C-alpha positions in Angstrom: -43.0 -33.5 51.6 -44.3 -30.7 48.8 -47.5 -30.4 50.8 -46.4 -27.6 52.7 -44.9 -25.5 49.9 -47.1 -22.4 49.7 -47.0 -18.4 49.7 -45.7 -16.5 52.5 -46.6 -13.3 52.5 -48.4 -13.3 55.6 -45.2 -14.1 57.5 -44.1 -10.1 57.2 -43.6 -9.9 60.9 -41.2 -13.2 61.1 -38.8 -12.1 58.4 -37.5 -9.0 60.7 -35.8 -11.7 62.6 -33.2 -12.4 60.0 -31.6 -9.0 60.7 -30.9 -9.7 64.4 -28.5 -11.3 66.4 -28.2 -15.2 66.8 -29.2 -15.8 70.6 -27.8 -19.3 72.2 -30.4 -21.6 70.3 -32.5 -24.1 72.8 -32.8 -27.3 71.7 -36.1 -27.5 70.1 -38.6 -30.3 72.1 -38.4 -33.4 70.1 -41.5 -35.0 68.7 -41.9 -38.7 69.8 -43.8 -41.5 68.6 -45.2 -44.8 70.0 -43.2 -47.9 69.7 -46.4 -49.6 68.0 -45.1 -47.7 64.9 -42.2 -49.7 64.4 -43.7 -53.2 64.8 -44.8 -53.1 61.2 -42.1 -52.4 59.7 -39.7 -54.9 61.7 -42.3 -57.8 60.6 -41.4 -56.5 57.2 -37.5 -56.8 57.6 -37.6 -59.7 60.2 -35.7 -62.1 57.6 -33.8 -59.3 56.2 -30.3 -60.5 56.1 -28.6 -57.1 56.6 -30.6 -55.6 59.4 -28.6 -57.0 62.7 -30.1 -59.2 64.6 -29.5 -57.3 67.8 -31.5 -54.2 66.7 -34.4 -56.3 65.3 -34.6 -58.1 68.7 -34.4 -54.4 70.7 -37.4 -53.1 69.2 -39.2 -56.3 68.8 -38.9 -56.5 72.7 -39.8 -52.8 73.4 -43.1 -52.1 74.8 -45.7 -50.9 72.5 -46.8 -47.8 74.6 -43.1 -46.6 75.1 -42.1 -43.4 73.5 -39.5 -42.8 70.7 -38.1 -39.8 69.4 -39.3 -39.2 66.2 -35.6 -38.4 65.1 -34.6 -41.8 66.1 -37.3 -43.5 64.1 -37.1 -41.6 61.1 -32.9 -42.3 61.1 -33.7 -46.0 61.6 -36.5 -45.7 58.4 -33.9 -44.1 56.1 -31.0 -46.6 57.5 -34.0 -49.6 56.4 -34.3 -48.0 52.7 -30.9 -47.1 52.4 -30.0 -51.4 52.7 -32.9 -52.7 51.3 -33.2 -50.5 48.4 -37.4 -51.3 48.6 -39.1 -47.9 47.4 -42.3 -49.4 48.7 -41.1 -50.3 52.1 -43.5 -48.0 53.9 -46.6 -49.4 52.0 -45.5 -53.2 52.8 -45.3 -52.0 56.3 -48.7 -50.7 56.5 -50.0 -53.6 54.7 -49.1 -56.3 57.9 -51.1 -54.3 60.2 -53.8 -55.7 62.1 -57.0 -54.5 63.3 -56.9 -52.9 66.8 -53.1 -51.9 66.4 -53.7 -48.4 67.1 -55.5 -49.1 70.3 -57.8 -46.6 71.5 -57.5 -43.7 68.8 -59.0 -46.2 66.3 -61.8 -47.5 68.3 -62.5 -44.1 69.2 -62.6 -43.3 65.7 -64.7 -46.0 64.8 -67.2 -45.7 67.1 -67.8 -41.8 65.9 -71.3 -41.4 64.0 -69.6 -40.4 60.7 -66.6 -40.5 58.5 -65.7 -36.5 59.2 -66.1 -37.1 63.0 -63.6 -40.1 62.9 -61.3 -38.0 60.8 -61.4 -34.9 63.0 -60.9 -37.4 65.9 -57.8 -39.0 64.4 -56.5 -35.3 64.0 -57.2 -33.9 67.4 -55.8 -37.3 69.1 -52.9 -38.0 67.0 -50.3 -37.5 69.9 -51.6 -40.3 71.5 -49.2 -42.2 68.4 -47.2 -39.8 66.9 -46.8 -36.3 68.0 -44.8 -35.4 64.7 -47.4 -35.7 62.5 -50.3 -33.6 61.8 -54.2 -34.3 60.4 -56.5 -31.3 59.5 -59.8 -31.7 58.0 -59.9 -29.4 54.9 -62.8 -28.5 52.4 -61.7 -28.2 48.7 -64.7 -27.9 46.2 -66.9 -30.9 46.3 -64.4 -33.0 48.5 -63.4 -33.2 51.9 -59.4 -34.0 52.5 -58.0 -35.2 55.6 -54.5 -33.7 54.9 -51.8 -35.1 55.8 -48.2 -33.1 57.2 -45.5 -33.1 60.2 -43.5 -31.4 62.1 -40.3 -33.3 60.8 -39.1 -34.2 57.2 -40.6 -37.5 56.6 -39.2 -39.8 53.6 -41.4 -41.0 50.9 -41.7 -44.4 53.0 -43.0 -42.6 56.2 -45.2 -40.3 54.1 -46.6 -43.8 52.2 -47.0 -45.7 55.7 -49.3 -43.3 57.4 -51.6 -42.9 54.6 -51.6 -46.7 53.6 -52.1 -47.2 57.1 -55.3 -45.0 57.5 -56.8 -46.4 54.7 -56.3 -49.9 55.5 -57.8 -49.2 59.3 -60.9 -47.6 57.4 -61.1 -50.3 54.2 -61.1 -53.2 56.8 -63.2 -51.4 59.4 -65.8 -49.9 57.7 -65.7 -51.5 54.1 -69.0 -50.5 52.5 -69.6 -47.7 54.4 -66.8 -46.1 52.3 -67.9 -43.8 49.5 -67.4 -45.6 46.8 -65.6 -42.4 45.1 -62.8 -42.1 47.2 -58.6 -40.8 46.4 -55.3 -40.9 47.7 -53.4 -37.6 47.1 -49.7 -37.3 47.0 -47.6 -34.2 46.4 -45.0 -36.0 45.5 -44.5 -36.8 41.5 -45.2 -40.7 40.5 -43.0 -43.5 40.8 -41.4 -45.6 37.9 -43.9 -48.6 39.8 -47.3 -47.6 40.8 -48.2 -51.3 41.6 -47.4 -51.4 45.0 -50.0 -48.0 45.3 -52.8 -50.0 43.4 -52.5 -52.8 46.2 -51.9 -51.1 49.5 -54.8 -48.5 47.5 -57.3 -50.8 46.4 -60.6 -49.6 45.4 -59.1 -45.8 45.3 -58.1 -43.4 43.0 -54.2 -42.7 43.5 -53.0 -39.4 42.3 -49.4 -38.1 42.4 -48.1 -34.3 42.2 -51.3 -33.5 44.0 -51.8 -30.0 45.7 -51.3 -31.7 49.1 -51.2 -35.3 50.6 -53.9 -36.8 52.2 -57.4 -39.0 52.0 -60.1 -37.6 50.1 -63.4 -38.2 49.8 -67.2 -36.8 48.3 -68.0 -34.0 50.9 -71.8 -35.4 50.7 -70.5 -38.8 51.8 -68.6 -38.0 54.9 -71.4 -37.1 56.6 -73.3 -40.5 56.3 -73.9 -42.5 59.5 -71.5 -45.3 60.5 -72.7 -48.4 61.0 -69.6 -49.2 63.9 -71.2 -45.7 65.6 -71.4 -46.0 69.3 -71.8 -42.9 71.1 -71.8 -44.0 74.4 -68.5 -45.8 73.7 -67.2 -42.9 71.9 -67.6 -40.9 75.2 -65.7 -43.4 77.4 -63.0 -43.5 75.1 -62.8 -40.1 74.8 -62.8 -39.5 78.5 -59.7 -42.1 78.3 -58.2 -40.7 75.2 -58.2 -37.3 77.1 -56.7 -38.7 80.3 -53.7 -40.3 78.0 -53.2 -37.0 76.3 -52.6 -35.1 79.5 -50.0 -37.8 80.8 -48.2 -36.6 77.7 -46.1 -33.9 79.5 -44.0 -33.0 76.0 -45.9 -29.5 76.0 -45.3 -28.8 79.1 -44.1 -24.9 78.8 -46.4 -22.5 76.8 -43.4 -21.4 74.4 -43.6 -25.0 73.3 -47.2 -25.1 72.7 -47.0 -21.7 70.7 -43.9 -23.5 68.8 -45.9 -26.2 67.8 -48.4 -23.6 66.6 -45.7 -21.6 64.6 -44.7 -24.8 62.9 -48.1 -25.7 61.7 -48.4 -21.9 60.0 -45.2 -21.3 58.7 -46.3 -21.6 55.3 -50.2 -20.4 55.2 -49.7 -17.1 57.3 -51.1 -18.3 60.4 -48.2 -18.5 62.4 -47.6 -14.9 62.9 -48.0 -13.8 66.8 -51.5 -12.8 65.8 -52.5 -16.0 64.2 -51.2 -17.9 66.7 -52.8 -15.7 70.1 -55.9 -16.3 68.0 -55.4 -20.2 67.9 -54.7 -20.2 71.8 -57.7 -17.9 72.2 -55.8 -15.0 73.5 -54.9 -11.4 72.4 -51.4 -10.9 70.5 -50.3 -8.8 74.0 -51.5 -12.0 76.3 -49.5 -14.0 74.1 -45.8 -11.9 74.3 -46.3 -11.6 77.8 -46.6 -15.1 78.5 -43.5 -15.6 76.4 -41.5 -13.1 78.2 -42.2 -14.6 81.8 -40.8 -17.5 80.3 -37.7 -15.9 79.4 -38.3 -15.5 75.6 -39.8 -13.4 72.7 -42.3 -14.5 69.8 -39.5 -13.7 67.4 -36.8 -15.5 69.1 -39.0 -18.5 69.1 -39.7 -18.2 65.4 -36.0 -17.7 64.5 -34.8 -20.6 66.6 -37.3 -23.1 65.3 -36.5 -22.0 61.5 -33.4 -23.0 62.1 -33.8 -26.1 63.8 -36.2 -27.0 61.1 -33.6 -26.0 58.7 -30.9 -28.3 59.6 -33.6 -31.0 59.9 -34.4 -30.5 56.2 -31.1 -30.1 55.2 -29.9 -33.3 57.1 -32.7 -35.3 55.1 -31.3 -34.3 51.6 -34.7 -34.6 50.0 -35.4 -30.6 49.3 -34.0 -28.1 47.1 -32.7 -24.5 49.1 -35.7 -23.2 47.7 -38.5 -25.2 49.0 -37.1 -25.2 52.5 -37.2 -21.5 52.1 -41.0 -21.9 51.6 -41.6 -24.4 53.9 -40.1 -22.1 56.6 -42.1 -19.0 55.7 -39.3 -17.1 54.2 -40.8 -15.0 50.9 -37.7 -15.4 49.2 -34.6 -17.9 49.1 -32.0 -15.1 49.5 -33.8 -14.2 52.9 -33.4 -18.0 53.5 -29.7 -18.4 52.5 -28.8 -14.9 54.8 -30.5 -16.6 57.7 -28.8 -19.5 57.2 -25.6 -18.2 57.2 -26.5 -16.0 60.3 -27.1 -19.4 62.1 -24.4 -21.4 61.1 -21.8 -19.5 59.6 -22.0 -21.7 56.4 -24.3 -21.7 53.4 -27.3 -24.2 52.9 -25.0 -26.1 50.3 -22.1 -26.2 52.2 -24.0 -28.1 55.6 -25.7 -30.2 53.0 -22.8 -31.4 51.6 -21.7 -32.1 55.4 -24.9 -33.9 55.9 -24.5 -35.9 52.5 -20.9 -37.1 53.7 -22.2 -38.4 57.0 -24.9 -40.5 55.1 -22.1 -42.6 53.6 -22.3 -44.4 56.8 -26.0 -44.1 57.3 -26.1 -48.6 57.5 -24.3 -47.5 61.0 -27.5 -45.5 62.6 -29.4 -49.2 62.8 -26.9 -49.9 65.5 -25.8 -46.4 66.7 -29.7 -45.7 66.9 -30.6 -48.2 70.2 -30.9 -46.1 73.2 
Protein backbone atom coordinates (compact mmCIF):
# COMPACT_ATOMS: atom_id res chain seq x y z
CA UNK A 1 0.00 0.00 0.00
CA UNK A 2 2.93 2.37 -0.51
CA UNK A 3 1.01 4.34 -3.10
CA UNK A 4 -0.23 6.65 -0.34
CA UNK A 5 3.15 7.47 1.15
CA UNK A 6 4.16 11.05 0.51
CA UNK A 7 5.05 14.34 2.11
CA UNK A 8 2.60 16.01 4.45
CA UNK A 9 3.90 19.49 5.20
CA UNK A 10 0.57 20.91 4.14
CA UNK A 11 -1.05 19.15 7.08
CA UNK A 12 0.38 21.59 9.66
CA UNK A 13 -3.14 22.63 10.66
CA UNK A 14 -3.96 19.12 11.85
CA UNK A 15 -0.76 18.55 13.82
CA UNK A 16 -1.95 20.64 16.75
CA UNK A 17 -4.38 17.84 17.58
CA UNK A 18 -1.42 15.87 18.92
CA UNK A 19 -1.31 18.16 21.95
CA UNK A 20 -5.05 17.90 22.70
CA UNK A 21 -6.52 15.60 25.31
CA UNK A 22 -8.38 12.67 23.79
CA UNK A 23 -12.12 12.90 23.53
CA UNK A 24 -14.55 10.02 23.34
CA UNK A 25 -13.85 8.50 19.93
CA UNK A 26 -16.93 7.74 17.82
CA UNK A 27 -16.87 4.64 15.66
CA UNK A 28 -15.60 5.47 12.19
CA UNK A 29 -18.42 4.84 9.76
CA UNK A 30 -17.75 1.43 8.28
CA UNK A 31 -17.09 1.28 4.52
CA UNK A 32 -19.02 -1.49 2.81
CA UNK A 33 -18.83 -3.41 -0.42
CA UNK A 34 -21.17 -5.41 -2.57
CA UNK A 35 -21.36 -9.13 -1.87
CA UNK A 36 -20.79 -9.67 -5.60
CA UNK A 37 -17.09 -8.96 -4.97
CA UNK A 38 -16.87 -12.07 -2.77
CA UNK A 39 -18.22 -14.43 -5.43
CA UNK A 40 -14.98 -14.83 -7.46
CA UNK A 41 -13.01 -15.74 -4.34
CA UNK A 42 -15.63 -18.31 -3.39
CA UNK A 43 -15.36 -19.81 -6.86
CA UNK A 44 -11.59 -20.19 -6.46
CA UNK A 45 -11.91 -21.62 -2.94
CA UNK A 46 -14.98 -23.78 -3.57
CA UNK A 47 -13.12 -27.11 -3.48
CA UNK A 48 -10.39 -26.16 -1.02
CA UNK A 49 -10.45 -28.70 1.85
CA UNK A 50 -9.57 -26.14 4.54
CA UNK A 51 -12.47 -23.78 3.84
CA UNK A 52 -15.45 -24.75 6.05
CA UNK A 53 -18.48 -25.83 4.04
CA UNK A 54 -20.86 -23.68 6.10
CA UNK A 55 -18.81 -20.58 5.30
CA UNK A 56 -18.87 -21.31 1.57
CA UNK A 57 -22.59 -21.98 1.65
CA UNK A 58 -23.33 -18.82 3.62
CA UNK A 59 -21.59 -16.48 1.20
CA UNK A 60 -22.61 -18.35 -1.95
CA UNK A 61 -26.26 -17.90 -0.96
CA UNK A 62 -25.91 -14.17 -0.31
CA UNK A 63 -27.78 -11.75 -2.56
CA UNK A 64 -25.11 -10.06 -4.72
CA UNK A 65 -26.77 -6.70 -3.92
CA UNK A 66 -26.23 -7.21 -0.18
CA UNK A 67 -23.63 -4.95 1.42
CA UNK A 68 -20.85 -6.45 3.53
CA UNK A 69 -18.63 -4.47 5.94
CA UNK A 70 -15.29 -3.97 4.21
CA UNK A 71 -13.42 -4.98 7.35
CA UNK A 72 -15.28 -8.31 7.36
CA UNK A 73 -14.43 -8.93 3.72
CA UNK A 74 -10.76 -8.09 4.31
CA UNK A 75 -10.63 -10.36 7.36
CA UNK A 76 -12.07 -13.17 5.27
CA UNK A 77 -9.49 -12.54 2.56
CA UNK A 78 -6.59 -12.52 5.02
CA UNK A 79 -7.89 -15.75 6.52
CA UNK A 80 -8.16 -17.32 3.06
CA UNK A 81 -4.59 -16.27 2.25
CA UNK A 82 -3.44 -17.73 5.56
CA UNK A 83 -5.22 -21.03 4.93
CA UNK A 84 -4.24 -21.53 1.31
CA UNK A 85 -0.76 -20.02 1.35
CA UNK A 86 -1.55 -18.77 -2.16
CA UNK A 87 0.13 -15.39 -2.81
CA UNK A 88 -1.73 -15.03 -6.12
CA UNK A 89 -5.22 -15.55 -4.71
CA UNK A 90 -6.42 -12.10 -5.80
CA UNK A 91 -5.26 -12.63 -9.40
CA UNK A 92 -6.86 -16.07 -9.60
CA UNK A 93 -10.17 -14.69 -8.34
CA UNK A 94 -10.10 -11.90 -10.93
CA UNK A 95 -9.64 -14.44 -13.73
CA UNK A 96 -12.95 -16.16 -12.94
CA UNK A 97 -15.03 -12.98 -13.13
CA UNK A 98 -17.56 -12.87 -15.97
CA UNK A 99 -18.73 -10.07 -18.23
CA UNK A 100 -21.50 -8.11 -16.55
CA UNK A 101 -20.57 -9.21 -13.01
CA UNK A 102 -20.36 -5.58 -11.93
CA UNK A 103 -23.79 -4.67 -13.18
CA UNK A 104 -24.69 -1.06 -13.92
CA UNK A 105 -21.25 0.46 -13.25
CA UNK A 106 -19.69 -1.91 -15.82
CA UNK A 107 -22.23 -1.20 -18.57
CA UNK A 108 -22.20 2.50 -17.80
CA UNK A 109 -18.42 2.69 -18.22
CA UNK A 110 -18.50 0.71 -21.44
CA UNK A 111 -21.16 2.97 -22.98
CA UNK A 112 -18.97 6.03 -22.39
CA UNK A 113 -17.47 7.90 -25.29
CA UNK A 114 -13.77 7.37 -24.45
CA UNK A 115 -11.49 5.42 -22.12
CA UNK A 116 -10.86 8.61 -20.14
CA UNK A 117 -14.58 9.12 -19.63
CA UNK A 118 -15.03 5.47 -18.67
CA UNK A 119 -12.30 5.75 -16.02
CA UNK A 120 -13.88 8.91 -14.63
CA UNK A 121 -17.26 7.17 -14.43
CA UNK A 122 -15.73 4.19 -12.62
CA UNK A 123 -14.20 6.56 -10.08
CA UNK A 124 -17.41 8.50 -9.57
CA UNK A 125 -19.65 5.47 -9.11
CA UNK A 126 -17.28 3.00 -7.44
CA UNK A 127 -19.30 3.30 -4.20
CA UNK A 128 -21.97 1.17 -5.86
CA UNK A 129 -19.72 -1.87 -5.46
CA UNK A 130 -17.02 -0.81 -3.01
CA UNK A 131 -17.07 2.39 -0.97
CA UNK A 132 -13.68 1.65 0.59
CA UNK A 133 -11.96 1.97 -2.79
CA UNK A 134 -11.04 5.21 -4.53
CA UNK A 135 -10.18 5.63 -8.21
CA UNK A 136 -8.65 8.88 -9.37
CA UNK A 137 -7.52 9.97 -12.83
CA UNK A 138 -4.06 11.59 -12.83
CA UNK A 139 -1.84 13.01 -15.54
CA UNK A 140 1.83 11.97 -15.30
CA UNK A 141 3.86 13.25 -18.21
CA UNK A 142 2.71 11.47 -21.36
CA UNK A 143 0.71 8.92 -19.34
CA UNK A 144 -2.77 8.95 -17.84
CA UNK A 145 -3.03 6.93 -14.63
CA UNK A 146 -6.18 5.50 -13.12
CA UNK A 147 -4.81 5.51 -9.59
CA UNK A 148 -6.29 3.04 -7.13
CA UNK A 149 -6.24 3.71 -3.38
CA UNK A 150 -8.36 2.68 -0.42
CA UNK A 151 -9.72 4.00 2.84
CA UNK A 152 -8.63 0.75 4.52
CA UNK A 153 -5.30 -1.09 4.44
CA UNK A 154 -5.67 -3.60 1.60
CA UNK A 155 -3.52 -6.71 1.39
CA UNK A 156 -1.60 -7.59 -1.76
CA UNK A 157 -4.37 -10.01 -2.77
CA UNK A 158 -7.01 -7.27 -2.45
CA UNK A 159 -4.95 -4.84 -4.54
CA UNK A 160 -4.23 -7.50 -7.15
CA UNK A 161 -7.92 -8.35 -7.41
CA UNK A 162 -8.96 -4.74 -7.96
CA UNK A 163 -6.47 -4.06 -10.73
CA UNK A 164 -6.81 -7.45 -12.43
CA UNK A 165 -10.61 -7.14 -12.45
CA UNK A 166 -10.50 -3.65 -13.94
CA UNK A 167 -8.02 -4.80 -16.55
CA UNK A 168 -10.01 -7.94 -17.39
CA UNK A 169 -13.22 -5.95 -17.90
CA UNK A 170 -11.41 -3.51 -20.19
CA UNK A 171 -9.68 -6.27 -22.15
CA UNK A 172 -12.75 -8.45 -22.59
CA UNK A 173 -15.07 -5.65 -23.64
CA UNK A 174 -12.82 -3.23 -25.51
CA UNK A 175 -10.30 -5.58 -27.08
CA UNK A 176 -8.60 -3.83 -29.99
CA UNK A 177 -9.89 -0.45 -28.80
CA UNK A 178 -7.35 -0.59 -25.98
CA UNK A 179 -4.08 1.22 -26.65
CA UNK A 180 -1.29 -1.16 -27.66
CA UNK A 181 0.93 0.60 -25.15
CA UNK A 182 -0.48 -0.01 -21.69
CA UNK A 183 0.99 -0.58 -18.26
CA UNK A 184 -0.07 -1.79 -14.83
CA UNK A 185 1.71 -0.24 -11.85
CA UNK A 186 2.12 -1.72 -8.39
CA UNK A 187 3.75 0.26 -5.64
CA UNK A 188 4.94 -2.85 -3.82
CA UNK A 189 8.13 -4.72 -4.71
CA UNK A 190 8.10 -7.52 -7.27
CA UNK A 191 7.25 -10.96 -5.83
CA UNK A 192 9.60 -13.87 -6.47
CA UNK A 193 7.27 -15.40 -9.06
CA UNK A 194 5.48 -13.04 -11.45
CA UNK A 195 4.02 -15.61 -13.86
CA UNK A 196 0.48 -15.05 -12.56
CA UNK A 197 0.81 -11.32 -13.33
CA UNK A 198 1.84 -12.08 -16.89
CA UNK A 199 -1.33 -14.15 -17.27
CA UNK A 200 -3.68 -11.68 -15.58
CA UNK A 201 -2.33 -8.63 -17.41
CA UNK A 202 -1.58 -10.10 -20.82
CA UNK A 203 -0.59 -7.47 -23.33
CA UNK A 204 0.46 -4.97 -20.66
CA UNK A 205 3.82 -4.12 -19.14
CA UNK A 206 3.70 -4.75 -15.38
CA UNK A 207 5.84 -2.49 -13.22
CA UNK A 208 6.57 -3.13 -9.54
CA UNK A 209 7.97 -0.57 -7.12
CA UNK A 210 6.13 2.14 -9.04
CA UNK A 211 5.25 5.54 -7.62
CA UNK A 212 1.61 4.54 -7.24
CA UNK A 213 -0.80 1.70 -8.01
CA UNK A 214 -3.08 1.81 -11.02
CA UNK A 215 -3.78 1.21 -14.70
CA UNK A 216 -1.74 3.36 -17.08
CA UNK A 217 -2.45 4.41 -20.65
CA UNK A 218 -0.81 6.81 -23.13
CA UNK A 219 -2.60 10.15 -22.72
CA UNK A 220 -3.08 10.57 -26.47
CA UNK A 221 -5.00 7.28 -26.66
CA UNK A 222 -7.50 7.66 -23.80
CA UNK A 223 -9.57 10.17 -25.78
CA UNK A 224 -10.16 7.88 -28.75
CA UNK A 225 -13.84 7.12 -29.31
CA UNK A 226 -14.87 3.63 -28.20
CA UNK A 227 -16.85 1.33 -30.46
CA UNK A 228 -19.07 0.44 -27.49
CA UNK A 229 -20.04 4.10 -26.97
CA UNK A 230 -23.78 4.72 -26.72
CA UNK A 231 -24.70 8.21 -25.50
CA UNK A 232 -28.43 7.49 -25.00
CA UNK A 233 -27.83 4.27 -23.11
CA UNK A 234 -25.18 6.00 -21.01
CA UNK A 235 -27.64 8.71 -19.97
CA UNK A 236 -30.23 6.12 -18.94
CA UNK A 237 -27.66 4.15 -16.95
CA UNK A 238 -26.31 7.27 -15.25
CA UNK A 239 -29.78 8.28 -14.08
CA UNK A 240 -30.24 4.78 -12.68
CA UNK A 241 -26.80 4.84 -11.04
CA UNK A 242 -27.52 8.25 -9.49
CA UNK A 243 -30.66 6.85 -7.89
CA UNK A 244 -28.71 3.86 -6.57
CA UNK A 245 -26.12 6.17 -5.06
CA UNK A 246 -28.85 8.16 -3.36
CA UNK A 247 -30.08 4.92 -1.79
CA UNK A 248 -26.70 4.35 -0.18
CA UNK A 249 -27.17 6.19 3.09
CA UNK A 250 -23.70 5.56 4.51
CA UNK A 251 -22.74 9.22 4.30
CA UNK A 252 -25.95 10.49 5.86
CA UNK A 253 -24.25 13.12 8.04
CA UNK A 254 -22.18 16.06 6.96
CA UNK A 255 -19.27 14.98 9.16
CA UNK A 256 -19.17 11.62 7.38
CA UNK A 257 -18.67 13.38 4.06
CA UNK A 258 -15.92 15.46 5.62
CA UNK A 259 -14.28 12.38 7.13
CA UNK A 260 -14.16 10.64 3.74
CA UNK A 261 -12.40 13.66 2.20
CA UNK A 262 -9.97 13.89 5.11
CA UNK A 263 -8.99 10.25 4.58
CA UNK A 264 -8.39 10.86 0.89
CA UNK A 265 -6.28 13.95 1.58
CA UNK A 266 -4.19 12.96 4.60
CA UNK A 267 -0.96 12.60 2.63
CA UNK A 268 -1.28 15.10 -0.19
CA UNK A 269 -2.22 18.22 1.74
CA UNK A 270 -5.87 18.34 0.69
CA UNK A 271 -7.07 16.97 4.04
CA UNK A 272 -6.88 20.40 5.70
CA UNK A 273 -9.98 22.37 6.59
CA UNK A 274 -9.30 24.66 3.63
CA UNK A 275 -8.78 21.73 1.26
CA UNK A 276 -11.92 19.91 2.37
CA UNK A 277 -13.99 23.08 2.27
CA UNK A 278 -12.79 23.74 -1.27
CA UNK A 279 -13.80 20.25 -2.41
CA UNK A 280 -17.23 20.75 -0.82
CA UNK A 281 -17.56 24.13 -2.57
CA UNK A 282 -17.94 26.12 0.63
CA UNK A 283 -15.88 28.44 2.79
CA UNK A 284 -13.74 27.19 5.66
CA UNK A 285 -15.97 29.08 8.07
CA UNK A 286 -19.09 27.35 6.75
CA UNK A 287 -17.38 23.96 7.04
CA UNK A 288 -16.46 24.54 10.68
CA UNK A 289 -19.92 25.87 11.52
CA UNK A 290 -21.69 22.87 9.98
CA UNK A 291 -19.44 20.48 11.92
CA UNK A 292 -20.13 22.39 15.12
CA UNK A 293 -23.86 21.93 14.56
CA UNK A 294 -23.25 18.17 14.54
CA UNK A 295 -21.36 18.37 17.82
CA UNK A 296 -17.78 18.06 16.62
CA UNK A 297 -14.85 20.12 15.33
CA UNK A 298 -12.56 19.62 12.38
CA UNK A 299 -9.56 18.93 14.63
CA UNK A 300 -11.48 16.35 16.65
CA UNK A 301 -12.69 14.66 13.47
CA UNK A 302 -9.16 14.45 12.06
CA UNK A 303 -7.81 13.13 15.36
CA UNK A 304 -10.49 10.44 15.64
CA UNK A 305 -10.04 9.45 12.00
CA UNK A 306 -6.28 9.11 12.36
CA UNK A 307 -6.72 6.98 15.47
CA UNK A 308 -9.12 4.55 13.81
CA UNK A 309 -6.97 4.22 10.71
CA UNK A 310 -3.83 3.73 12.81
CA UNK A 311 -5.45 0.82 14.65
CA UNK A 312 -6.52 -0.77 11.39
CA UNK A 313 -3.10 -0.42 9.78
CA UNK A 314 -1.36 -1.93 12.80
CA UNK A 315 -3.87 -4.78 13.01
CA UNK A 316 -3.25 -5.58 9.33
CA UNK A 317 0.46 -5.95 10.18
CA UNK A 318 1.74 -5.04 6.69
CA UNK A 319 3.22 -1.55 7.21
CA UNK A 320 5.95 -0.16 9.44
CA UNK A 321 5.28 2.65 11.93
CA UNK A 322 7.06 5.23 9.76
CA UNK A 323 4.92 4.28 6.75
CA UNK A 324 1.75 4.51 8.82
CA UNK A 325 2.86 7.90 10.12
CA UNK A 326 3.20 9.14 6.54
CA UNK A 327 -0.17 7.68 5.55
CA UNK A 328 -1.82 9.54 8.43
CA UNK A 329 -0.20 12.85 7.52
CA UNK A 330 2.31 13.12 10.38
CA UNK A 331 5.49 14.99 9.48
CA UNK A 332 7.66 12.74 11.68
CA UNK A 333 7.28 9.19 13.07
CA UNK A 334 7.91 10.60 16.55
CA UNK A 335 4.77 12.73 16.28
CA UNK A 336 2.77 9.62 15.37
CA UNK A 337 4.24 7.73 18.35
CA UNK A 338 3.21 10.51 20.73
CA UNK A 339 -0.28 10.67 19.31
CA UNK A 340 -0.72 6.89 19.43
CA UNK A 341 0.43 6.75 23.06
CA UNK A 342 -2.14 9.44 23.87
CA UNK A 343 -4.89 7.53 22.04
CA UNK A 344 -4.26 4.07 23.45
CA UNK A 345 -1.84 4.29 26.36
CA UNK A 346 0.61 2.01 24.54
CA UNK A 347 3.11 2.28 21.69
CA UNK A 348 2.50 1.27 18.06
CA UNK A 349 4.93 -1.63 18.55
CA UNK A 350 3.10 -2.80 21.65
CA UNK A 351 -0.24 -2.66 19.90
CA UNK A 352 1.17 -4.45 16.84
CA UNK A 353 2.41 -7.31 19.03
CA UNK A 354 -1.05 -7.67 20.58
CA UNK A 355 -2.64 -7.73 17.13
CA UNK A 356 -0.08 -10.28 15.88
CA UNK A 357 -0.89 -12.57 18.79
CA UNK A 358 -4.55 -12.42 17.82
CA UNK A 359 -3.72 -13.25 14.19
CA UNK A 360 -2.26 -16.58 15.25
CA UNK A 361 -5.85 -17.82 15.39
CA UNK A 362 -6.79 -16.08 12.13
CA UNK A 363 -8.33 -19.17 10.44
CA UNK A 364 -11.12 -18.97 12.99
CA UNK A 365 -12.11 -15.68 11.33
CA UNK A 366 -13.64 -17.63 8.48
CA UNK A 367 -16.27 -18.90 10.86
CA UNK A 368 -16.49 -15.88 13.16
CA UNK A 369 -17.05 -13.46 10.26
CA UNK A 370 -20.44 -14.93 9.39
CA UNK A 371 -22.99 -12.24 10.36
